Each structure stands twice: as C-alpha cells, then as structure tokens.
C-alpha positions in Angstrom: -2.4 -12.9 13.5 -1.7 -12.0 17.2 -2.9 -8.8 18.9 0.4 -6.9 18.2 0.1 -7.7 14.4 -3.6 -6.6 14.5 -2.8 -3.3 16.2 0.1 -2.6 13.6 -2.3 -3.4 10.8 -4.8 -0.9 12.2 -2.1 1.8 12.6 -0.9 1.1 9.0 -4.3 1.5 7.5 -4.9 4.7 9.3 -1.5 6.1 8.3 -2.0 5.2 4.6 -5.5 6.6 4.5 -4.3 9.9 5.8 -1.1 10.0 3.6 -3.2 9.2 0.5 -5.5 12.1 1.1 -2.8 14.7 2.1 0.6 13.8 0.9 2.2 13.5 -2.6 6.0 12.9 -2.7 6.6 14.7 -6.0 4.9 15.5 -9.3 4.9 11.9 -10.4 4.6 9.7 -7.3 1.8 9.2 -4.8 1.2 6.5 -2.3 -0.6 4.1 -4.6 2.3 4.2 -7.0 4.9 3.7 -4.2 2.9 0.7 -2.9 2.6 -0.6 -6.4 6.4 -0.4 -6.8 6.8 -2.2 -3.5 4.5 -5.1 -4.6 6.4 -5.4 -7.8 9.6 -5.7 -5.8 8.0 -8.4 -3.5 6.0 -10.5 -5.9 7.5 -13.3 -8.0 6.6 -12.7 -11.7 4.2 -9.7 -10.8 1.4 -9.0 -13.2 -1.6 -6.9 -12.8 -3.8 -9.6 -11.2 -1.2 -10.4 -8.5 -0.5 -6.7 -7.7 -4.2 -5.9 -7.5 -4.7 -8.9 -5.1 -1.8 -7.7 -2.9 -2.9 -4.2 -2.8 -6.8 -4.8 -2.6 -7.3 -2.6 -5.8 -9.0 -3.2 -9.1 -7.0 -4.5 -12.0 -8.1 -1.4 -14.0 -6.6 0.8 -11.3 -3.4 -1.1 -11.2 -3.1 -1.0 -15.0 -3.4 2.7 -14.9 -0.7 3.0 -12.2 1.6 0.6 -14.1 1.2 2.6 -17.3 2.3 5.8 -15.4 5.2 3.9 -13.6 6.4 2.5 -17.0 6.1 6.0 -18.7 8.2 7.5 -15.7 10.9 4.7 -15.9 10.1 3.0 -12.5 9.2 -0.3 -14.0 9.7 -2.3 -17.2 7.5 -4.7 -18.9 8.4 -8.3 -19.8 6.8 -11.5 -21.1 7.5 -15.1 -20.3 8.6 -16.9 -23.5 6.2 -19.7 -22.6 3.2 -17.4 -22.4 3.3 -14.2 -24.6 -0.2 -13.1 -23.7 0.6 -12.2 -20.0 2.6 -9.1 -19.2 4.8 -9.0 -16.1 6.7 -6.1 -14.5 10.1 -5.6 -13.0 11.7 -2.6 -11.4 14.2 -0.4 -13.2 17.2 0.8 -11.3 15.1 4.0 -10.4 12.3 1.9 -9.3 14.5 -0.5 -7.2 16.1 2.6 -5.5 12.6 3.8 -4.5 11.6 0.3 -3.4 14.6 0.0 -1.1 13.9 3.4 0.4 10.3 2.5 1.0 11.2 -0.9 2.6 13.7 0.8 5.0 11.0 3.3 6.0 8.4 0.6 6.6 10.8 -1.6 8.6 11.8 1.4 10.8 8.2 2.4 11.4 7.2 -1.2 12.0 10.0 -1.5 14.8 8.8 1.8 16.4 5.3 0.6 16.5 6.4 -2.7 18.1 8.3 -0.7 20.9 5.3 1.3 21.6 2.8 -1.5 21.7 5.1 -3.5 23.8 4.8 -1.0 26.5 1.3 -2.0 27.1 -0.2 -5.2 28.7 -2.1 -7.7 26.5 -5.3 -6.3 28.1 -4.4 -2.7 27.2 -3.4 -3.8 23.7 -6.9 -5.3 23.2 -8.5 -2.0 24.3 -6.2 -0.1 21.9 -7.0 -2.4 19.1 -10.7 -2.2 19.6 -10.3 1.6 19.8 -8.4 1.7 16.5 -10.9 -0.6 14.8 -13.7 1.8 15.9 -11.8 4.7 14.5 -11.1 3.0 11.2 -14.7 2.0 10.8 -15.7 5.5 11.5 -13.2 6.9 8.9 -14.6 4.5 6.4 -18.1 5.5 7.1 -17.4 9.2 6.8 -15.4 8.8 3.6 -18.1 6.6 2.0 -20.8 9.2 3.0 -18.7 12.0 1.6 -18.0 10.2 -1.6 -21.8 9.6 -2.1 -22.6 13.4 -1.6 -20.1 14.6 -4.2 -21.3 14.5 -7.8 -18.8 12.8 -10.0 -19.7 14.5 -13.4 
C-alpha cells in the first residue's frame, strides 16, 4: 500500500471503532451486521470462514451475526449441490438494498478522504499517518485495559 491508502485505512479503523461504540442504525442493525452484509455482497460463495477472514472476526461471531441477518431477512442460506456440508449466504432484496447504500456511502467517504489527503505533501502525509497510528494504538490500549477491568459475569 502507499501512504494515501495507509492514511485512509487508519481513518477507517478509527471511524468504525467510534461508530461501533456509539451508533446503531435501528433496532436490528449495527455496524458489524452491516459489514457482514457488505462482505456477503463482495465475496464469491461467501461462507462463515470467508466472511470471518475478511472482517477479522471469529467464525463464532460471524455465525451469530448471520443467524440474526437470516432471521431478519437480510440474507438467505444456500448449499452447493456438490458439497452439502458447507452453508453459503447470499443477500435478499432487502439485504442487497442495504449493501448498495453502504457501498455508496463508503465510496463517497473514500473520495472525500482522498481529496483531504491530497492537500498535504508526502512528508506531511507521513506525519499524519504516524499520528493516526499512534492514536489508534492508544485507543486499542485503553480499550483493552477497560475490558480487562470490567467483570464479565
């Protein structure tokens, strides 16, 4: 990746972390479900393993998300006639509509970020990227510390 892509990646991770903590779209959708829908729309023959790898989540978490998306009619299950053991997913009309909205939003935000980043020299972009990496590392450290201090029973 080049520096511009690195900066965009850092901004995206920050945005998603903030959104996942503070924002739910409605009673049934959160950011993890939306990204799961997006992955199902992008991956050829999407299954739990492929979706988990793309999103950097566990297969158990993806299984739970897919069950809810199936229940809420965002996705359908199907099996390959040559391999009845593996379950695959595809978007319903409702899921595809959300996928398209999400794709447009991501593309618009991506283009806005490119415009902003291109205002800076490559040296300034390096400084910005280092700053964002430091902020992201700090956020992860604080989150990990907070999670360890909260009892889970």
